[in-house]
C-alpha positions in Angstrom: 0.0 0.0 0.0 2.9 2.4 1.0 4.7 1.5 -2.2 1.6 2.5 -4.2 1.1 5.7 -2.3 4.7 6.8 -2.7 4.4 7.9 -6.4 1.1 9.6 -5.6 2.8 11.5 -2.8 5.6 12.5 -5.1 3.4 13.7 -7.9 2.2 16.8 -6.2 5.8 17.9 -5.5 6.5 17.7 -9.2 3.3 19.7 -10.0 4.2 22.3 -7.3 7.6 22.8 -8.8 5.9 23.5 -12.2 3.5 25.8 -10.6 6.3 27.7 -8.8 8.1 28.1 -12.1 5.1 29.4 -13.7 4.4 31.9 -10.9 8.0 33.1 -11.0 8.1 33.5 -14.8 6.0 36.7 -15.0 8.5 38.5 -12.7 11.1 38.2 -15.5 8.8 39.6 -18.1 9.3 43.4 -17.9 6.9 44.5 -20.7 3.6 43.5 -22.2 3.4 42.6 -26.0 1.3 45.7 -26.8 3.8 47.8 -24.9 6.8 46.4 -26.7 5.3 47.5 -30.1 4.2 50.9 -28.8 7.6 51.8 -27.4 9.3 50.3 -30.5 7.3 52.7 -32.6 8.0 55.7 -30.3 11.7 55.1 -30.4 11.7 54.7 -34.1 9.7 57.9 -34.6 12.1 59.8 -32.2 15.0 58.7 -34.2 13.3 59.9 -37.4 12.5 63.2 -35.8 16.1 63.7 -34.6 17.5 62.7 -38.0 15.1 65.2 -39.7 16.1 68.0 -37.3 19.6 67.3 -38.3 18.7 67.7 -42.0 16.8 70.9 -41.3 19.6 72.6 -39.4 21.7 73.0 -42.5 18.9 74.9 -44.3 17.7 77.2 -41.5 18.7 80.9 -41.9 17.1 82.6 -38.9 19.4 82.3 -35.8 16.3 82.2 -33.6 14.9 79.1 -35.3 18.4 77.5 -35.2 18.4 78.0 -31.5 15.0 76.5 -31.1 16.0 73.5 -33.3 19.3 72.9 -31.4 17.6 73.1 -27.9 14.8 70.8 -28.9 17.2 68.3 -30.6 19.3 68.2 -27.5 16.3 67.7 -25.2 14.7 64.9 -27.4 18.1 63.1 -27.7 18.3 62.9 -23.8 14.7 61.8 -23.6 15.4 59.1 -26.2 18.3 57.9 -24.1 16.3 57.8 -20.9 13.4 55.9 -22.6 15.8 53.4 -24.2 17.6 52.7 -20.9 14.4 51.9 -18.9 12.8 50.1 -21.9 15.8 47.7 -22.1 16.2 47.3 -18.3 12.6 47.7 -17.0 14.2 49.8 -14.2 14.9 53.5 -13.4 17.2 55.2 -16.0 20.5 56.8 -15.1 18.8 60.2 -14.4 15.1 61.3 -14.3 13.3 63.2 -17.1 13.6 66.9 -17.0 11.2 69.7 -18.0 11.6 71.5 -21.3 11.9 75.3 -21.0 11.0 77.2 -24.1 12.5 80.6 -24.8 9.5 82.1 -26.6 7.0 84.3 -24.7 3.3 83.4 -24.2 2.1 86.4 -26.2 -0.1 85.4 -29.2 -0.9 87.8 -32.0 -4.6 87.4 -32.9 -6.2 88.2 -36.2 -5.5 87.6 -39.9 -3.5 89.8 -42.3 -3.5 89.5 -46.1 -0.8 87.2 -47.4 0.1 85.4 -50.6 -1.8 82.2 -51.3 0.3 79.1 -50.6 1.0 76.2 -52.9 3.4 73.3 -53.1 7.0 74.1 -53.8 8.4 73.1 -57.2 12.1 73.7 -56.3 14.0 72.8 -53.2 15.6 76.3 -53.2 12.1 77.7 -52.3 12.1 75.9 -48.9 12.8 78.4 -46.2 12.4 79.0 -42.5 8.6 79.0 -42.7 8.5 75.6 -44.3 11.1 74.2 -41.9 9.3 75.4 -38.8 6.1 73.8 -40.3 7.9 70.5 -40.7 9.2 70.7 -37.1 5.7 71.5 -35.7 4.2 68.6 -37.6 6.8 66.1 -36.3 6.5 67.2 -32.7 2.6 67.2 -32.8 2.7 63.6 -34.2 5.2 62.5 -31.6 3.1 64.0 -28.8 0.1 62.1 -30.0 2.0 58.8 -30.2 3.4 59.3 -26.7 0.0 60.1 -25.3 -1.5 57.0 -26.8 1.3 54.7 -25.7 1.2 56.0 -22.1 -2.3 54.5 -21.8 -1.1 51.0 -22.9 2.2 50.7 -21.1 2.3 48.1 -18.2 5.9 48.7 -16.9 5.5 51.4 -14.3 8.9 53.0 -15.0 8.5 53.2 -18.8 4.9 54.4 -18.3 6.1 57.3 -16.1 8.9 58.3 -18.5 6.5 58.3 -21.4 3.8 60.2 -19.5 6.3 62.8 -18.3 7.4 63.3 -21.9 4.0 64.4 -23.1 4.0 67.8 -21.4 7.4 68.4 -22.7 6.4 67.7 -26.3 3.4 69.9 -25.9 5.8 72.7 -24.7 8.0 72.2 -27.7 5.1 72.4 -30.1 3.9 75.5 -28.5 7.3 77.1 -28.8 7.3 76.5 -32.5 3.8 77.8 -32.8 4.9 81.0 -31.0 7.8 81.4 -33.3 5.5 81.0 -36.3 2.8 83.3 -34.9 5.3 86.1 -34.3 6.6 85.9 -37.9 3.0 85.6 -39.2 3.6 82.0 -40.5 0.8 80.8 -38.2 -2.0 83.3 -38.0 -4.8 82.9 -35.4 -8.3 83.8 -36.4 -10.9 84.8 -33.9 -14.7 84.9 -33.6 -16.3 88.3 -33.4 -16.8 89.5 -29.8 -20.6 88.7 -29.7 -20.1 85.1 -30.9 -17.3 84.6 -28.6 -19.3 85.7 -25.6 -22.2 83.5 -26.7 -19.9 80.4 -26.6 -18.2 81.5 -23.4 -21.6 82.0 -21.6 -23.1 78.7 -22.9 -21.5 76.9 -19.9 -21.7 77.4 -16.2 -20.3 75.6 -13.1 -22.3 73.1 -11.0 -22.1 72.0 -7.3 -20.0 69.0 -6.4 -22.1 66.1 -5.0 -22.3 62.4 -4.9 -24.0 60.7 -7.7 -27.5 59.4 -6.8 
């Protein structure tokens, strides 16, 4: 009887070992599958943005735009390194993310002034600072959207925080380029007339805070 019971008593130990291995395995998995592809796309897009900034630099004529381009390139390069570090290790990077500080003011020029109609360029020599600042703004806006979307899907807490912290910085960089364009009338801001604006502003009011019933 004991001889028959011995294999039965040993079997649970074998199963327990398998269960222990299965329980321990997830601790070695630092990222989810969806997360892997999202971060892969972010890093690839960041490299593309950095490379394109490098190409733009040799064509920029305005020193002010050159300064914006250089500072943003340096900031994005550091952000890329931080994200790459924690993506590969699943742990804190060598240093935390920083906050991007733009040099432009917050003053916006409202209203439209007459300008020449725009059309696609037929010669590369026609591409100037207006075009380049447009390209920069498009890249940063696209990257900001990708970072925001990925932050909602990332499972690793360190990578999620690095990506989430990057979103306000990309918003700030996009706003800096907008301010530069607005100041040079490359990006004009139309307004509603005063009456229509007030109608929209007054179409909402506050409410009291209370528990849902």
